[in-house]
C-alpha positions in Angstrom: -18.8 -6.6 15.9 -16.0 -8.0 18.0 -14.6 -5.4 20.4 -11.0 -5.8 19.3 -11.9 -5.4 15.7 -14.0 -2.3 16.3 -11.3 -0.6 18.4 -8.8 -1.3 15.6 -11.1 0.2 13.0 -11.9 3.3 15.1 -8.3 4.0 16.1 -6.2 2.8 13.2 -4.4 0.4 15.5 -3.5 -3.2 14.5 -5.7 -5.9 15.9 -2.9 -6.9 18.4 -2.5 -3.4 19.6 -6.3 -3.1 20.1 -6.3 -6.3 22.1 -3.5 -5.0 24.3 -5.4 -1.8 25.3 -8.6 -3.8 26.0 -6.8 -6.3 28.3 -5.3 -3.4 30.2 -8.7 -2.0 30.9 -8.4 1.1 28.9 -11.5 0.6 26.9 -15.1 1.3 28.1 -18.4 0.4 26.4 -21.3 2.5 27.6 -19.3 3.5 30.6 -18.2 0.0 31.7 -14.6 -1.3 31.4 -14.5 -4.2 29.0 -11.5 -6.6 29.0 -12.9 -9.4 26.9 -11.5 -8.9 23.4 -14.1 -11.1 21.7 -17.1 -9.4 23.3 -19.8 -8.3 20.8 -20.6 -4.6 20.6 -23.1 -2.6 18.5 -20.9 -0.4 16.3 -23.6 2.2 15.6 -25.3 2.4 19.0 -22.7 1.5 21.7 -20.5 4.3 23.0 -16.8 3.3 23.1 -14.1 5.3 24.9 -10.3 4.8 25.1 -8.6 6.4 28.1 -11.8 8.4 28.7 -12.0 9.8 25.1 -15.0 8.8 23.0 -14.2 6.9 19.8 -16.4 8.0 16.9 -17.5 5.3 14.4 -16.2 6.0 10.9 -15.6 2.8 9.0 -13.1 3.4 6.2 -13.1 2.0 2.7 -10.2 0.2 1.2 -9.8 -0.8 -2.4 -7.2 -2.6 -4.5 -6.9 -1.4 -8.1 -4.8 -2.8 -10.9 -3.9 0.5 -12.3 -3.7 0.6 -16.1 -1.2 2.7 -18.1 -2.5 6.1 -19.2 -4.3 6.9 -16.0 -3.0 9.4 -13.3 -2.9 8.7 -9.6 -5.0 11.7 -8.6 -8.5 12.6 -7.6 -8.9 14.9 -10.5 -7.0 16.1 -13.6 -8.0 18.5 -16.4 -6.3 16.6 -19.2 -5.9 12.9 -18.2 -8.1 10.1 -17.0 -7.8 9.6 -13.2 -7.7 6.3 -11.3 -11.0 7.4 -9.5 -12.7 7.4 -12.9 -12.3 3.7 -13.0 -14.6 3.2 -10.0 -18.3 2.6 -10.1 -20.6 5.7 -9.8 -21.7 4.3 -6.4 -18.2 4.0 -5.0 -17.2 7.5 -6.3 -20.2 9.1 -4.7 -20.3 7.5 -1.3 -16.6 7.9 -0.3 -14.0 10.7 -0.3 -11.5 8.3 -1.8 -8.0 9.1 -2.9 -5.0 7.1 -4.1 -2.3 6.0 -1.6 0.8 7.5 -3.1 1.4 7.8 -6.8 2.3 5.6 -9.7 3.6 7.2 -12.9 1.1 7.7 -15.7 2.7 4.9 -17.7 3.3 2.6 -14.7 0.8 -0.2 -14.1 -0.1 -2.4 -11.1 -1.1 -2.2 -7.5 -2.6 1.0 -6.2 -4.7 1.3 -3.0 -7.7 3.7 -2.8 -9.0 4.7 0.6 -10.4 7.5 2.7 -8.2 6.5 5.7 -5.8 9.4 5.8 -3.7 8.1 8.7 -3.0 4.7 7.1 -2.3 6.2 3.8 0.3 8.6 5.2 2.0 5.8 7.1 2.2 3.6 4.0 4.0 6.2 1.9 6.3 7.5 4.7 9.8 6.1 4.3 10.2 6.2 8.1 7.5 3.4 8.4 9.5 1.1 6.1 6.5 -0.3 4.2 8.0 -2.4 1.4 7.0 -1.7 -2.2 7.8 -4.4 -4.8 8.1 -3.5 -8.5 8.8 -5.7 -11.5 10.7 -4.0 -14.3 11.4 -4.9 -18.0 14.8 -3.6 -18.9 17.1 -3.1 -21.9 19.8 -5.2 -20.4 20.3 -7.9 -17.7 21.2 -6.7 -14.2 24.7 -7.4 -12.8 26.1 -8.1 -9.3 27.4 -4.5 -9.3 23.9 -3.2 -9.9 22.6 -5.2 -6.9 25.4 -3.9 -4.7 24.7 -0.3 -5.8 21.0 -0.6 -5.0 21.7 -2.1 -1.6 24.2 0.6 -0.7 21.8 3.5 -0.7 23.0 4.9 -4.1 23.4 8.5 -5.2 20.9 8.5 -8.1 21.4 12.1 -9.3 21.9 15.6 -7.9 18.4 15.6 -6.3 18.1 12.0 -5.0 20.2 9.8 -2.8 18.1 6.6 -2.5 17.7 4.6 0.7 19.0 1.0 0.4 16.8 -1.1 -1.8 16.8 -4.8 -2.8 17.4 -5.7 -6.5 17.1 -9.3 -7.7 16.4 -11.3 -10.8 13.0 -12.8 -11.2 12.3 -16.4 -10.3 11.5 -18.8 -13.1 7.8 -18.7 -12.2 7.8 -14.9 -12.0 9.5 -14.6 -15.4 7.0 -16.8 -17.1 4.1 -14.8 -15.7 5.6 -11.3 -16.2 7.8 -11.6 -19.3 6.5 -14.6 -21.4 7.8 -13.0 -24.6 11.4 -13.1 -23.2 13.9 -10.3 -22.5 15.4 -8.9 -19.4 13.6 -8.2 -16.1 14.2 -7.6 -12.4 12.4 -7.1 -9.1 13.0 -4.1 -6.9 11.9 -3.7 -3.3 12.2 -0.2 -1.8 10.6 1.9 0.9 10.4 5.2 -0.8 8.3 6.6 -3.6 10.1 9.6 -5.1 9.3 11.0 -8.5 10.2 8.4 -11.2 12.4 6.7 -8.5 12.7 3.2 -9.9 13.4 4.5 -13.4 16.0 7.0 -12.2 17.8 4.3 -10.1 18.1 2.0 -13.1 19.2 4.9 -15.3 22.0 5.7 -12.8 23.4 2.2 -13.5 23.2 2.7 -17.3 20.1 0.7 -17.7 16.6 1.7 -18.9 13.1 0.7 -17.8 10.9 -0.3 -20.7 7.9 -1.3 -18.6 7.2 -1.0 -14.9 4.5 -2.7 -12.7 4.0 -2.5 -8.9 3.3 -6.0 -7.6 3.0 -5.6 -3.8 2.9 -3.0 -1.0 2.8 -3.2 2.7 2.6 -7.0 2.7 -0.4 -7.1 0.3 0.1 -8.6 -3.2 -1.8 -7.5 -6.4 -4.7 -9.9 -7.0 -3.7 -11.6 -10.2 -7.3 -12.1 -11.2 -7.7 -8.3 -11.6 -7.3 -7.1 -15.2 -5.9 -3.6 -15.7 -8.6 -1.1 -14.7 -10.4 -3.6 -12.4 -10.6 -3.3 -8.6 -12.0 -4.9 -5.5 -12.4 -4.2 -1.8 -9.6 -5.3 0.4 -10.3 -8.2 2.8 -10.1 -7.7 6.6 -6.9 -9.8 6.6 -5.3 -7.5 3.9 -6.2 -4.3 5.8 -4.7 -5.9 8.9 -1.5 -6.7 7.0 -1.2 -3.1 5.9 -1.6 -1.9 9.4 1.0 -4.4 10.7 3.5 -3.3 8.0 3.6 0.2 9.5 3.1 -0.6 13.2 5.8 0.4 15.6 8.3 -2.5 15.9 
């Protein structure tokens, strides 16, 4: 495996951050400083250190799931079917997987499953500003006032004052794909994930969410070939985009 790729996987760094520490001579392979980012290393036998500290190999698993309604975003539940139950027996057994954040039981769409605790924590932390895009079917059309309220960091209720969020109408192409039967819909991009947040924000404007689907998170968009309940592994490029979305700017 390329040295920069392996350092990124072992540390949770982005590929660009890994290249930087390599070029600066902070990485050793079997006791020798290595500055060539494309050098090939044996991931299971070579010993890598960063600033003198050994990096232990633990390749994480990353999956994209199109979460169906009726499943809960949890590793186990006494009453409802969990998102982990949708995985194959092999994937359930070989990894300590968990969902990245939560989607409401009746909310569909993009949900990541991983055993990478650090990346998961960063993706759901509002301080890291990872965008989460939702499409919502509504009882009425959004207004310019609604858009302004969402952008202002609105007081939703006594428990929640939301961070600024972007509210917009769907494009013609998005509308055809998301709402072919007609009606009212909108797209919301926010960086939080509080309990029922999107529904509560619309309710605060006198609107109501009839159906909600998460379309993207951290720069990765839901694969439109995945039917509800289907999943696949993330590509290396998609994992890198997730890391870039939470990297220090």
